[in-house]
C-alpha atoms as an extended CHARMM CRD file, in Angstrom:
* protein
*
       110  EXT
         1         1  MET       CA            -13.6580000000      -20.5030000000       96.8260000000  PROA      1               0.0000000000
         2         2  PRO       CA            -10.6840000000      -18.4970000000       95.5060000000  PROA      2               0.0000000000
         3         3  LEU       CA             -7.2010000000      -19.2110000000       96.8030000000  PROA      3               0.0000000000
         4         4  THR       CA             -4.6940000000      -16.7390000000       98.1990000000  PROA      4               0.0000000000
         5         5  PRO       CA             -1.3400000000      -16.4630000000       96.4040000000  PROA      5               0.0000000000
         6         6  LEU       CA              0.2400000000      -18.4620000000       99.2540000000  PROA      6               0.0000000000
         7         7  GLU       CA             -2.3260000000      -21.2590000000       98.8890000000  PROA      7               0.0000000000
         8         8  ALA       CA             -1.8610000000      -21.2490000000       95.1070000000  PROA      8               0.0000000000
         9         9  SER       CA              1.8880000000      -21.7500000000       95.5300000000  PROA      9               0.0000000000
        10        10  ASN       CA              1.1010000000      -25.3480000000       96.5100000000  PROA      10              0.0000000000
        11        11  ARG       CA             -0.8910000000      -25.9290000000       93.3000000000  PROA      11              0.0000000000
        12        12  LEU       CA              1.7940000000      -25.7490000000       90.5990000000  PROA      12              0.0000000000
        13        13  ASN       CA              0.6100000000      -26.6620000000       87.0980000000  PROA      13              0.0000000000
        14        14  GLU       CA             -3.0210000000      -26.6950000000       88.2430000000  PROA      14              0.0000000000
        15        15  GLN       CA             -5.9030000000      -24.5520000000       87.0310000000  PROA      15              0.0000000000
        16        16  VAL       CA             -6.9310000000      -22.3090000000       89.9530000000  PROA      16              0.0000000000
        17        17  THR       CA             -8.7640000000      -19.1240000000       90.8600000000  PROA      17              0.0000000000
        18        18  VAL       CA             -6.6880000000      -16.7030000000       92.9450000000  PROA      18              0.0000000000
        19        19  GLU       CA             -7.9190000000      -13.5960000000       94.7050000000  PROA      19              0.0000000000
        20        20  MET       CA             -5.3250000000      -10.9270000000       95.4800000000  PROA      20              0.0000000000
        21        21  LEU       CA             -4.7030000000       -7.2460000000       95.9770000000  PROA      21              0.0000000000
        22        22  VAL       CA             -2.5620000000       -5.8150000000       93.1750000000  PROA      22              0.0000000000
        23        23  LYS       CA              0.1380000000       -4.0280000000       95.1990000000  PROA      23              0.0000000000
        24        24  ALA       CA              2.4210000000       -3.2990000000       92.2390000000  PROA      24              0.0000000000
        25        25  SER       CA              2.0510000000       -3.3060000000       88.4680000000  PROA      25              0.0000000000
        26        26  LYS       CA              4.1570000000       -2.4800000000       85.4590000000  PROA      26              0.0000000000
        27        27  ASN       CA              4.4130000000       -2.5690000000       81.7010000000  PROA      27              0.0000000000
        28        28  CYS       CA              7.6370000000       -4.4360000000       80.9330000000  PROA      28              0.0000000000
        29        29  PRO       CA              9.4040000000       -2.8630000000       77.9410000000  PROA      29              0.0000000000
        30        30  HSD       CA             11.7390000000       -5.8590000000       77.5440000000  PROA      30              0.0000000000
        31        31  CYS       CA              9.1410000000       -8.5840000000       77.1250000000  PROA      31              0.0000000000
        32        32  SER       CA              5.9990000000       -6.6110000000       76.1240000000  PROA      32              0.0000000000
        33        33  GLN       CA              4.0290000000       -8.0800000000       79.0170000000  PROA      33              0.0000000000
        34        34  VAL       CA              2.0740000000       -6.4210000000       81.8160000000  PROA      34              0.0000000000
        35        35  PHE       CA              2.6910000000       -7.6700000000       85.3510000000  PROA      35              0.0000000000
        36        36  LEU       CA              0.2660000000       -7.3950000000       88.2620000000  PROA      36              0.0000000000
        37        37  ASP       CA              2.0010000000       -8.3410000000       91.5270000000  PROA      37              0.0000000000
        38        38  SER       CA              0.5910000000       -9.4600000000       94.8660000000  PROA      38              0.0000000000
        39        39  GLU       CA              3.5560000000       -7.8970000000       96.7060000000  PROA      39              0.0000000000
        40        40  GLY       CA              5.1440000000       -4.4580000000       96.4210000000  PROA      40              0.0000000000
        41        41  ASP       CA              8.4970000000       -6.0090000000       95.4700000000  PROA      41              0.0000000000
        42        42  HSD       CA              8.3830000000       -8.5670000000       92.6680000000  PROA      42              0.0000000000
        43        43  HSD       CA             11.5120000000      -10.2030000000       94.1440000000  PROA      43              0.0000000000
        44        44  ASP       CA              9.6090000000      -11.0420000000       97.3570000000  PROA      44              0.0000000000
        45        45  PRO       CA              9.3780000000      -14.8670000000       97.5600000000  PROA      45              0.0000000000
        46        46  ARG       CA              5.6970000000      -14.5240000000       98.5310000000  PROA      46              0.0000000000
        47        47  ASN       CA              4.8910000000      -12.6170000000       95.3280000000  PROA      47              0.0000000000
        48        48  MET       CA              2.5660000000      -14.0380000000       92.7200000000  PROA      48              0.0000000000
        49        49  ALA       CA              2.6160000000      -12.2950000000       89.3640000000  PROA      49              0.0000000000
        50        50  VAL       CA             -0.2520000000      -12.1720000000       86.9520000000  PROA      50              0.0000000000
        51        51  ALA       CA              1.4980000000      -11.9130000000       83.5820000000  PROA      51              0.0000000000
        52        52  LEU       CA             -0.6240000000      -10.4800000000       80.8010000000  PROA      52              0.0000000000
        53        53  THR       CA              0.8280000000      -11.5600000000       77.4870000000  PROA      53              0.0000000000
        54        54  GLU       CA              1.2780000000       -9.0300000000       74.7020000000  PROA      54              0.0000000000
        55        55  THR       CA             -1.7970000000      -10.5200000000       73.0090000000  PROA      55              0.0000000000
        56        56  GLY       CA             -3.7570000000      -10.4630000000       76.2540000000  PROA      56              0.0000000000
        57        57  ALA       CA             -2.8560000000       -6.8350000000       76.9710000000  PROA      57              0.0000000000
        58        58  ALA       CA             -3.9800000000       -5.8790000000       73.4560000000  PROA      58              0.0000000000
        59        59  ARG       CA             -7.3140000000       -7.6560000000       74.0080000000  PROA      59              0.0000000000
        60        60  PHE       CA             -7.9680000000       -5.4870000000       77.0640000000  PROA      60              0.0000000000
        61        61  LYS       CA             -8.2080000000       -2.4840000000       74.7280000000  PROA      61              0.0000000000
        62        62  GLY       CA            -11.3530000000       -4.1080000000       73.3260000000  PROA      62              0.0000000000
        63        63  THR       CA            -12.8320000000       -3.9140000000       76.8310000000  PROA      63              0.0000000000
        64        64  ARG       CA            -11.9320000000       -0.1950000000       77.0820000000  PROA      64              0.0000000000
        65        65  ILE       CA             -8.9790000000       -0.8280000000       79.3770000000  PROA      65              0.0000000000
        66        66  ASP       CA             -6.0570000000        0.8030000000       77.5580000000  PROA      66              0.0000000000
        67        67  ASP       CA             -3.5490000000        0.4030000000       80.3910000000  PROA      67              0.0000000000
        68        68  PRO       CA             -4.1720000000       -2.7390000000       82.4950000000  PROA      68              0.0000000000
        69        69  ALA       CA             -1.2230000000       -1.9500000000       84.8130000000  PROA      69              0.0000000000
        70        70  THR       CA             -2.8250000000        1.3220000000       85.9040000000  PROA      70              0.0000000000
        71        71  HSD       CA             -6.3850000000       -0.0090000000       85.8170000000  PROA      71              0.0000000000
        72        72  PHE       CA             -5.7870000000       -2.9370000000       88.2020000000  PROA      72              0.0000000000
        73        73  LYS       CA             -3.2150000000       -1.4100000000       90.5930000000  PROA      73              0.0000000000
        74        74  GLY       CA             -4.6320000000       -1.0900000000       94.1040000000  PROA      74              0.0000000000
        75        75  LYS       CA             -7.6460000000       -3.2700000000       93.3120000000  PROA      75              0.0000000000
        76        76  ILE       CA             -8.5820000000       -6.7290000000       94.4970000000  PROA      76              0.0000000000
        77        77  ILE       CA             -8.7510000000       -9.0570000000       91.5350000000  PROA      77              0.0000000000
        78        78  ARG       CA             -9.8220000000      -12.6280000000       90.9580000000  PROA      78              0.0000000000
        79        79  VAL       CA             -7.7630000000      -14.3500000000       88.2760000000  PROA      79              0.0000000000
        80        80  GLN       CA             -8.1840000000      -17.7730000000       86.6930000000  PROA      80              0.0000000000
        81        81  GLY       CA             -5.3440000000      -19.7160000000       85.1570000000  PROA      81              0.0000000000
        82        82  VAL       CA             -2.5930000000      -22.2620000000       85.6250000000  PROA      82              0.0000000000
        83        83  VAL       CA             -0.0060000000      -21.6310000000       88.3440000000  PROA      83              0.0000000000
        84        84  THR       CA              3.4990000000      -21.8760000000       86.8890000000  PROA      84              0.0000000000
        85        85  LEU       CA              7.0510000000      -21.0260000000       87.8780000000  PROA      85              0.0000000000
        86        86  LYS       CA              9.1490000000      -18.7330000000       85.7020000000  PROA      86              0.0000000000
        87        87  ASP       CA             12.6490000000      -17.8610000000       86.8710000000  PROA      87              0.0000000000
        88        88  ASN       CA             11.7130000000      -19.4870000000       90.1980000000  PROA      88              0.0000000000
        89        89  ARG       CA              8.7780000000      -17.0790000000       90.6510000000  PROA      89              0.0000000000
        90        90  LEU       CA              5.0810000000      -17.8970000000       90.8050000000  PROA      90              0.0000000000
        91        91  GLN       CA              2.8740000000      -16.6100000000       88.0420000000  PROA      91              0.0000000000
        92        92  ILE       CA             -0.3840000000      -17.0590000000       86.2240000000  PROA      92              0.0000000000
        93        93  VAL       CA             -0.2690000000      -16.1950000000       82.5250000000  PROA      93              0.0000000000
        94        94  VAL       CA             -3.3080000000      -14.3360000000       81.1800000000  PROA      94              0.0000000000
        95        95  ASP       CA             -4.1090000000      -13.9560000000       77.5020000000  PROA      95              0.0000000000
        96        96  ASP       CA             -7.8490000000      -13.3060000000       77.7540000000  PROA      96              0.0000000000
        97        97  PRO       CA             -9.5250000000      -10.4560000000       79.6870000000  PROA      97              0.0000000000
        98        98  ARG       CA            -12.2010000000      -12.8960000000       80.8770000000  PROA      98              0.0000000000
        99        99  GLN       CA             -9.5560000000      -14.4900000000       83.1300000000  PROA      99              0.0000000000
       100       100  ILE       CA             -9.4760000000      -11.4010000000       85.4010000000  PROA      100             0.0000000000
       101       101  GLU       CA            -12.2680000000       -9.6850000000       87.2790000000  PROA      101             0.0000000000
       102       102  VAL       CA            -12.2630000000       -6.9100000000       89.8560000000  PROA      102             0.0000000000
       103       103  VAL       CA            -13.8500000000       -8.0300000000       93.1190000000  PROA      103             0.0000000000
       104       104  GLU       CA            -16.4250000000       -5.6260000000       94.4960000000  PROA      104             0.0000000000
       105       105  GLU       CA            -16.1230000000       -4.7930000000       98.2100000000  PROA      105             0.0000000000
       106       106  LYS       CA            -19.7200000000       -5.8480000000       98.9160000000  PROA      106             0.0000000000
       107       107  GLU       CA            -19.0150000000       -9.2220000000       97.3200000000  PROA      107             0.0000000000
       108       108  ARG       CA            -16.0190000000       -9.7630000000       99.6340000000  PROA      108             0.0000000000
       109       109  GLU       CA            -18.0200000000       -8.8300000000      102.7450000000  PROA      109             0.0000000000
       110       110  GLY       CA            -20.9610000000      -11.0900000000      101.8950000000  PROA      110             0.0000000000
């Protein structure tokens, strides 16, 4: 069963599956990563960021997703990876599109 971002915060350095609504997303020009955030403000202490590496973002183009930030914003996703802290903020680093899937509404209800 997938964890919430809050539940995942207690699983640092562990491989987990997290389910979350992407409330904010952005392409960071400074670090060439794409961030998908569980909270509207990435400074919110409850926020968990899914950080798509530059390599990972490029691999999404092979799946016909040219702009992951726009594609995933407002959707419920399930992401697999290791929970880490960067600059005292929770994140899961993604470098393979297979680590993220969009959760269908009927799947959530069932």
